[in-house]
C-alpha positions as CSV (number, residue, x, y, z in Angstrom):
1,M,0.0,-0.2,-0.1
2,L,2.6,2.4,1.0
3,E,4.5,1.6,-2.3
4,R,1.7,2.3,-4.3
5,I,1.1,5.6,-2.5
6,F,4.8,6.6,-2.9
7,L,4.8,5.9,-6.7
8,T,1.8,7.8,-7.0
9,V,3.3,10.8,-5.1
10,L,6.4,10.6,-7.5
11,S,4.4,10.7,-10.7
12,T,2.1,13.5,-9.5
13,S,5.2,15.3,-8.4
14,L,6.6,15.0,-11.7
15,V,3.5,15.8,-13.6
16,T,2.6,19.0,-11.6
17,S,6.5,20.2,-11.7
18,I,6.2,20.4,-15.5
19,I,3.1,22.6,-15.1
20,I,4.8,24.8,-12.5
21,I,7.8,25.3,-14.5
22,L,5.7,26.1,-17.8
23,L,3.8,28.5,-15.5
24,M,6.8,30.3,-14.0
25,I,8.1,30.6,-17.5
26,L,4.8,32.2,-18.7
27,S,4.5,34.4,-15.4
28,P,5.9,37.5,-16.9
29,F,3.4,37.5,-20.0
30,I,0.5,36.6,-17.6
31,N,1.2,39.2,-14.9
32,R,1.2,41.9,-17.6
33,R,-2.1,40.9,-19.0
34,Y,-4.3,39.0,-16.2
35,A,-5.1,39.9,-12.7
36,A,-2.9,37.8,-9.9
37,K,-6.0,36.4,-8.7
38,W,-6.2,33.7,-11.6
39,K,-2.7,32.5,-11.1
40,Y,-3.3,32.6,-7.2
41,W,-6.2,30.0,-8.1
42,V,-3.9,27.9,-10.4
43,W,-1.4,27.6,-7.6
44,I,-4.7,26.4,-5.4
45,L,-5.4,24.1,-8.0
46,L,-2.0,22.6,-8.3
47,A,-1.7,22.4,-4.3
48,L,-4.9,20.3,-4.4
49,R,-3.5,18.0,-7.0
50,L,-0.3,17.6,-5.1
51,M,-2.2,16.6,-2.2
52,I,-4.5,13.7,-3.9
53,P,-2.6,10.4,-4.3
54,F,-4.7,9.4,-7.0
55,N,-3.4,8.3,-10.7
56,M,-5.2,9.4,-13.6
57,S,-4.8,5.9,-14.9
58,D,-6.6,4.6,-11.9
59,M,-9.7,6.5,-13.1
60,Q,-9.0,5.0,-16.4
61,N,-9.0,1.5,-15.1
62,M,-11.8,1.9,-12.9
63,L,-13.9,2.8,-16.0
64,E,-12.5,-0.2,-17.9
65,N,-13.4,-2.5,-15.4
66,L,-16.9,-0.8,-15.2
67,S,-17.3,-1.2,-18.9
68,R,-15.9,-4.8,-18.5
69,S,-18.3,-5.8,-16.1
70,L,-21.3,-4.5,-18.1
71,T,-19.9,-6.4,-21.0
72,D,-19.7,-9.6,-19.1
73,V,-23.5,-9.1,-17.8
74,V,-24.9,-9.1,-21.5
75,M,-22.2,-11.0,-23.3
76,P,-22.0,-14.9,-22.9
77,Y,-18.6,-16.4,-22.7
78,E,-17.2,-19.7,-22.2
79,S,-15.4,-20.1,-18.7
80,N,-12.8,-22.5,-19.9
81,T,-11.5,-20.8,-22.9
82,Y,-10.4,-17.4,-23.7
83,K,-12.8,-17.0,-26.8
84,S,-16.2,-15.6,-26.6
85,D,-19.2,-16.6,-28.9
86,T,-20.7,-12.9,-28.9
87,A,-18.5,-10.2,-30.4
88,G,-18.2,-7.4,-28.0
89,P,-16.0,-4.2,-27.8
90,T,-12.3,-4.4,-27.6
91,M,-10.8,-2.7,-24.7
92,Q,-7.7,-0.5,-25.5
93,T,-5.1,0.1,-23.1
94,S,-3.5,3.7,-23.4
95,Q,-0.1,4.1,-24.2
96,K,1.8,6.2,-21.6
97,I,5.3,7.2,-20.5
98,L,6.5,5.2,-17.7
99,L,9.2,6.3,-15.3
100,E,10.4,2.9,-14.0
101,I,12.2,2.7,-10.9
102,P,14.8,0.0,-11.1
103,S,13.4,-3.6,-10.1
104,R,16.7,-4.4,-7.9
105,M,15.2,-1.6,-5.2
106,T,12.6,-3.9,-4.6
107,E,14.8,-7.0,-4.1
108,P,16.0,-8.0,-0.6
109,L,18.9,-6.2,0.7
110,S,20.6,-9.5,1.9
111,P,20.5,-12.5,-0.7
112,P,17.9,-15.2,-0.3
113,K,19.5,-18.5,0.8
114,K,16.9,-20.5,-0.8
115,I,13.8,-20.4,-3.1
116,G,11.1,-18.0,-1.7
117,A,13.2,-16.8,1.3
118,T,13.0,-13.0,1.2
119,S,14.4,-10.3,3.3
120,N,12.1,-7.9,5.1
121,V,14.0,-4.8,4.0
122,T,14.3,-3.5,0.5
123,F,16.0,-0.3,-0.7
124,L,12.7,1.1,-1.9
125,M,11.2,0.5,1.7
126,I,14.2,2.6,2.7
127,V,13.4,5.3,0.5
128,E,9.7,5.2,1.2
129,F,10.9,5.5,5.1
130,I,13.0,8.4,4.4
131,W,10.3,10.3,2.5
132,L,7.5,9.6,5.0
133,T,9.9,10.7,7.9
134,G,10.7,14.0,6.0
135,G,7.2,14.9,5.4
136,I,6.2,14.1,9.1
137,L,9.2,16.2,10.4
138,F,8.4,19.1,7.8
139,S,4.8,19.4,8.9
140,A,5.7,18.8,12.5
141,V,8.1,22.1,12.3
142,H,5.6,24.2,10.7
143,L,2.9,23.1,13.1
144,C,5.2,23.7,16.4
145,S,6.2,27.2,15.3
146,Y,2.4,28.1,14.8
147,L,1.5,26.7,18.0
148,L,4.5,28.7,19.9
149,Y,3.7,31.9,18.2
150,R,-0.2,31.5,18.9
151,R,0.7,31.0,22.6
152,K,3.0,33.9,22.7
153,I,0.2,36.3,21.3
154,N,-2.3,34.7,23.7
155,Q,0.1,35.4,26.7
156,N,1.1,38.9,25.7
157,G,-1.8,40.4,23.6
158,H,-5.0,42.0,24.8
159,R,-8.2,42.3,22.8
160,I,-9.5,45.7,22.0
161,V,-13.5,46.3,22.9
162,N,-15.4,49.5,23.2
163,D,-12.8,51.5,21.3
164,S,-12.8,54.2,18.5
165,I,-11.0,51.5,16.6
166,C,-13.9,49.1,16.8
167,V,-16.1,51.5,15.0
168,L,-13.9,51.6,12.0
169,Y,-13.4,47.8,12.2
170,D,-17.5,47.3,12.3
171,K,-17.8,49.5,9.4
172,L,-15.3,47.4,7.4
173,F,-17.3,44.4,8.5
174,D,-20.5,45.7,7.0
175,E,-18.6,46.8,3.9
176,L,-16.9,43.5,3.1
177,Q,-20.5,41.7,4.0
178,L,-18.6,39.5,6.5
179,D,-21.0,37.6,9.0
180,R,-18.6,36.5,11.7
181,R,-16.7,38.9,13.5
182,I,-13.2,38.3,14.5
183,P,-11.4,39.8,17.7
184,I,-8.6,42.3,17.4
185,V,-5.3,41.4,19.5
186,V,-2.8,44.1,20.1
187,C,0.6,42.5,20.8
188,D,3.8,44.1,21.2
189,R,5.6,40.9,20.1
190,A,3.7,40.8,16.7
191,D,6.1,41.8,13.8
192,S,3.3,43.1,11.6
193,P,-0.6,43.0,11.2
194,M,-1.8,39.3,10.4
195,V,-4.8,37.2,10.6
196,L,-3.8,34.2,12.9
197,G,-5.6,31.1,13.3
198,F,-8.1,28.5,11.8
199,I,-10.9,27.5,14.0
200,H,-10.7,30.8,16.1
201,P,-9.1,33.4,13.9
202,V,-7.8,36.9,15.2
203,L,-6.4,40.0,13.6
204,V,-3.2,40.6,15.3
205,L,-1.8,44.3,15.4
206,P,1.7,45.3,16.6
207,A,1.7,47.7,19.6
208,E,2.1,50.8,17.3
209,E,0.4,54.1,16.6
210,Y,-1.6,54.1,13.5
211,S,-3.6,56.8,11.9
212,D,-7.4,56.3,10.9
213,E,-6.3,56.0,7.2
214,E,-3.6,53.3,8.1
215,L,-6.0,51.3,10.1
216,Y,-8.5,51.5,7.3
217,F,-6.2,49.9,4.8
218,I,-4.5,47.5,7.3
219,F,-8.0,46.2,8.5
220,K,-9.4,46.1,4.9
221,H,-6.3,44.0,3.6
222,E,-6.4,41.4,6.4
223,L,-10.2,41.4,6.5
224,I,-10.1,40.3,2.7
225,H,-7.5,37.5,3.5
226,Y,-9.9,36.4,6.1
227,K,-13.0,36.4,3.9
228,R,-11.0,34.5,1.2
229,H,-9.6,31.8,3.5
230,D,-6.0,32.7,2.8
231,V,-4.9,31.2,6.0
232,C,-6.2,27.9,5.1
233,F,-5.0,28.1,1.5
234,K,-1.4,28.8,2.9
235,L,-2.1,25.7,5.1
236,L,-2.7,23.7,1.9
237,F,0.5,24.9,0.5
238,V,2.5,23.9,3.7
239,L,0.9,20.5,3.3
240,A,1.4,19.9,-0.3
241,N,5.3,21.1,0.4
242,A,5.3,18.5,3.2
243,V,4.4,15.7,1.1
244,H,6.8,16.8,-1.8
245,W,9.4,18.0,0.3
246,F,12.0,16.3,-1.8
247,N,11.0,18.2,-5.0
248,P,12.5,22.0,-5.1
249,V,9.9,22.8,-7.8
250,V,7.1,22.6,-5.3
251,W,9.0,24.9,-2.8
252,L,9.3,27.3,-5.4
253,M,5.7,27.0,-6.2
254,Q,4.7,27.6,-2.5
255,R,6.8,30.7,-2.4
256,E,5.2,32.1,-5.8
257,A,1.9,31.2,-4.5
258,V,2.2,33.3,-1.1
259,V,3.3,36.3,-3.4
260,D,0.6,35.9,-5.7
261,M,-1.6,35.6,-2.6
262,E,-0.7,39.1,-1.8
263,L,-0.8,40.5,-5.1
264,S,-4.2,39.4,-5.5
265,C,-5.4,40.8,-2.1
266,D,-3.9,44.0,-3.0
267,E,-6.1,44.0,-5.9
268,S,-9.1,43.5,-4.0
269,V,-8.2,46.3,-1.7
270,M,-7.7,48.8,-4.5
271,L,-10.5,47.6,-6.8
272,N,-12.1,50.8,-8.3
273,A,-9.6,53.2,-6.3
274,D,-8.2,56.0,-8.1
275,Y,-4.5,56.8,-8.2
276,T,-4.2,58.7,-5.1
277,A,-5.7,56.0,-3.0
278,R,-3.3,53.8,-4.6
279,K,-0.4,55.8,-3.8
280,T,-1.5,56.3,-0.3
281,Y,-1.9,52.5,0.0
282,T,1.8,52.0,-1.3
283,E,2.9,54.4,1.3
284,I,1.3,52.8,4.1
285,L,2.5,49.3,3.1
286,F,5.9,50.5,3.0
287,S,6.0,52.1,6.2
288,I,4.1,49.2,8.2
289,L,6.5,46.7,6.5
290,H,9.7,48.9,7.0
291,K,9.1,49.0,11.0
292,K,9.4,45.3,11.8
293,C,8.8,42.1,9.9
294,T,12.0,40.5,10.8
295,N,10.7,37.3,11.4
296,K,8.1,35.2,9.2
297,T,5.2,33.9,11.2
298,P,4.0,30.4,10.0
299,L,0.5,29.9,8.9
300,S,-0.7,33.3,8.9
301,T,-1.2,36.2,6.4
302,Q,2.1,38.1,7.5
303,F,4.1,38.6,4.6
304,Y,7.3,40.3,3.7
305,G,9.0,39.0,0.5
306,G,12.1,41.3,0.2
307,K,12.8,44.5,-1.7
308,Q,12.1,42.8,-5.2
309,V,8.8,41.3,-4.3
310,M,7.6,44.5,-2.4
311,K,8.8,46.6,-5.7
312,K,6.6,43.9,-7.6
313,R,3.5,44.8,-5.3
314,F,4.0,48.4,-5.5
315,R,4.0,48.6,-9.3
316,N,1.0,46.2,-9.5
317,I,-0.9,48.5,-6.9
318,L,-0.1,51.7,-9.0
319,E,-0.6,50.3,-12.5
320,R,-3.4,52.0,-13.9
321,S,-4.3,49.9,-17.1
322,G,-6.9,47.4,-16.4
323,K,-6.2,43.6,-16.8
324,R,-8.2,41.2,-18.7
325,S,-10.2,38.3,-17.1
326,G,-8.3,35.1,-17.0
327,L,-10.8,32.7,-16.1
328,Y,-9.6,30.3,-18.9
329,I,-6.0,30.0,-17.1
330,P,-7.4,27.7,-14.3
331,F,-9.4,25.5,-16.9
332,C,-6.5,25.0,-19.3
333,T,-4.1,24.3,-16.1
334,L,-6.6,21.4,-15.2
335,G,-6.6,20.2,-18.7
336,L,-2.8,20.0,-18.6
337,V,-3.0,18.2,-15.2
338,M,-5.4,15.7,-16.5
339,G,-3.7,15.2,-19.8
340,L,-0.4,14.9,-18.3
341,G,-1.9,12.6,-15.7
342,F,-2.7,10.2,-18.3
343,L,0.4,10.2,-20.1
344,I,2.9,10.0,-17.5
345,G,3.4,7.5,-14.6
346,C,5.8,5.9,-12.1
347,S,6.1,2.0,-11.6
348,V,8.6,-0.3,-10.6
349,S,10.2,-2.2,-13.9
350,E,9.8,-5.7,-14.4
351,P,12.7,-8.1,-14.1
352,D,14.5,-8.3,-17.4
353,R,13.2,-11.1,-19.9
354,L,15.2,-14.3,-19.9
355,E,16.6,-15.4,-23.1
356,K,15.9,-18.7,-24.9
357,T,17.7,-21.8,-23.1
358,S,18.3,-23.5,-26.4
359,A,17.3,-23.0,-30.0
360,E,15.0,-26.4,-29.7
361,E,12.6,-24.9,-27.0
362,G,11.3,-22.3,-29.4
363,A,10.0,-20.4,-26.5
364,L,11.2,-18.0,-23.6
365,E,11.6,-19.8,-20.4
366,G,9.6,-17.1,-18.5
367,I,9.9,-15.4,-15.2
368,V,9.1,-16.3,-11.6
369,A,8.0,-13.3,-9.8
370,N,6.9,-14.5,-6.6
371,S,7.3,-18.0,-5.4
372,V,6.8,-18.6,-1.6
373,D,8.5,-21.6,0.1
374,V,7.7,-24.2,-2.8
375,P,10.0,-27.4,-3.2
376,D,11.6,-27.4,-6.6
377,I,9.5,-30.0,-7.8
378,V,6.5,-28.0,-7.5
379,L,8.2,-24.8,-9.0
380,N,9.6,-26.9,-11.9
381,H,6.4,-28.7,-12.7
382,T,4.5,-25.4,-12.4
383,K,6.7,-23.9,-14.9
384,E,6.1,-26.9,-17.4
385,L,2.4,-26.3,-17.3
386,V,2.5,-22.6,-17.4
387,S,4.7,-23.1,-20.4
388,E,2.1,-25.4,-22.3
389,W,-0.5,-22.8,-21.5
390,Y,1.5,-20.1,-23.0
391,A,2.1,-22.1,-26.1
392,V,-1.6,-22.8,-26.4
393,A,-2.4,-19.4,-25.8
394,Q,0.0,-18.1,-28.5
395,A,-1.7,-20.5,-31.1
396,D,-5.0,-19.9,-30.3
397,F,-4.8,-16.2,-30.3
398,P,-1.9,-15.0,-32.7
399,D,-3.4,-11.3,-32.6
400,Y,-2.7,-10.9,-29.0
401,G,1.1,-10.9,-29.5
402,Y,1.9,-12.9,-26.6
403,A,5.8,-12.8,-26.0
404,N,6.4,-14.3,-22.4
405,W,4.9,-15.8,-19.4
406,R,5.6,-15.1,-15.9
407,I,4.3,-17.0,-12.6
408,E,3.1,-14.0,-10.7
409,L,2.5,-16.4,-7.6
410,L,3.0,-19.6,-6.3
411,T,2.3,-20.7,-2.5
412,H,1.1,-23.6,-0.6
413,C,-2.5,-23.0,0.8
414,H,-3.6,-26.2,2.2
415,T,-2.6,-29.8,3.3
416,Y,-5.4,-32.7,3.6
417,D,-3.7,-35.6,5.7
418,D,-6.1,-38.0,4.8
419,F,-7.7,-37.6,1.3
420,E,-8.7,-41.4,0.3
421,G,-5.8,-42.7,2.1
422,M,-3.4,-39.9,0.6
423,T,-1.6,-37.0,1.9
424,V,-2.4,-34.2,-0.5
425,Q,-0.6,-30.9,-0.9
426,I,-2.6,-28.0,-2.7
427,Y,-0.6,-25.0,-4.1
428,Q,-2.1,-21.7,-5.6
429,L,-1.2,-20.5,-8.9
430,N,-1.6,-17.2,-10.5
431,Y,0.4,-16.7,-13.9
432,E,0.4,-13.9,-16.5
433,L,1.3,-13.7,-20.3
434,L,3.0,-10.7,-21.8
435,S,1.2,-9.0,-24.5
436,E,3.0,-6.8,-27.2
437,K,-0.3,-5.8,-28.9
438,P,-2.4,-4.8,-25.7
439,Q,-4.5,-2.7,-28.0
440,N,-5.8,-6.1,-29.5
441,I,-6.6,-7.7,-26.1
442,M,-10.5,-8.2,-25.7
443,L,-11.1,-8.7,-22.0
444,T,-13.5,-11.3,-21.1
445,G,-14.0,-14.1,-18.5
446,G,-12.2,-12.5,-15.7
447,M,-9.3,-11.1,-17.6
448,S,-7.4,-8.3,-16.8
449,I,-4.4,-6.5,-18.0
450,T,-1.7,-4.2,-16.5
451,E,-0.5,-0.8,-18.3
452,D,2.7,-2.6,-19.3
453,G,0.9,-5.4,-20.9
454,W,0.9,-8.4,-18.7
455,V,-2.3,-10.2,-19.0
456,T,-4.1,-12.4,-16.5
457,P,-5.9,-14.7,-18.9
458,D,-8.5,-15.8,-16.5
459,Y,-9.9,-15.0,-12.8
460,S,-7.1,-14.5,-10.3
461,N,-6.6,-17.0,-7.7
462,S,-8.2,-19.4,-9.3
463,R,-5.8,-22.2,-10.0
464,F,-4.8,-24.9,-7.9
465,L,-2.1,-27.6,-8.2
466,V,-2.5,-31.1,-6.6
467,F,0.4,-33.0,-5.4
468,Q,0.5,-36.5,-3.5
469,Q,3.0,-36.6,-0.7
470,N,5.1,-40.0,0.0
471,G,7.2,-39.1,2.9
472,D,9.5,-36.1,1.8
473,D,8.6,-37.0,-2.0
474,L,5.8,-35.3,-4.0
475,S,4.3,-36.2,-7.4
476,Y,1.8,-34.3,-9.2
477,L,-1.8,-35.4,-9.6
478,T,-3.8,-32.8,-11.5
479,Y,-4.8,-29.0,-11.4
480,L,-8.1,-27.4,-10.4
481,F,-9.7,-24.3,-11.7
482,E,-12.4,-22.1,-10.0
483,N,-14.3,-19.2,-11.1
484,D,-17.4,-17.3,-9.9
485,C,-19.5,-19.7,-12.0
């Protein structure tokens, strides 16, 4: 389960990184022509995608399975053959770019001593542990920093009630059509005005003297942050960064998203304002941010991005020309996310195909992917059986392009100590056939296919091999086949 989630995180990180880099390259063009809120919504969309461990191919497989189930209901088939008497739709598998993790990463770190003996630890498991630990530490650092700062504000701050400041504050609440009134806390340890908190947010003010005009713009700026739930979105960016802490592109995305959050908030504050009001607003911003802002407060609306970013904010505020609506930008991004998600994925590479053992055999030896504590005689006889079934499938279905076979699972499942006077051992078998033409495969009768072309020719967990035991010796008796019929 963890391996699947980790591989999904890797593929999601790769796909999203491509879009982030493309968006950063296009940022100068987008910033000149469109309001910052559209790019801000794109960052939110990408952060949500980074937080969802879900492959687009999973959705495709789900739809294919649903279609297959409907086909099986209306289309009769023979349970013991691959053919169907009634023609049905051909299930196509999409061709996609797979970034394969070397199969040796899933091999035990210590070599097995006998067939079926495995180690509990693989290199991929170590990588997954490092990833999980890094994400937990990243989240813990931000959470602890937030809790400590919130505690400092609670201990050293005091709420403002029944003051002339509250009159202006209440007026802005009515102007912005806010239903819930959040308290104002003045604290001499606050670095700048900010909204802090999720369940019980507060508006924090440093212990400074402010004019009515300064308070108006401070309150309006922070209350717009509150109205848009920017603190929650900032938490979303932090969580996305925690999951993808190994990806430097996601770090850049978080930084750019916070900048665009402030740019879009400035645009909302200055909506329909004249040049004089815009100039006054920039002067107030400069004076406030120049006084303190030496430390960054986690998970709050506090912001200071350095001289270059502040110049960018001032230039965006003072710009007179109206910008176009960029509503289509988030939709284009969503299309890219889905399209690249179908095209690119990560998986563990399959073991290399074995070469022919001799020219007379005329077929590949096949692959034993997983045999659990089985004697050599069972394994060898199973190879012979699967090789025969593979040859039959090649002959019966030449259009399927079967090129190899593998034993996906071979394990002991039951012992009958007295079955008509015999001791009988039962072994469960799953095997797969490799198709070089997966687009030709018609899935019927419990068949399934992986993204890289491995076909399960009938129901999984449906074949059982029966061996008679005499002392330490085993002799093959027969095989059984079960399905849901």
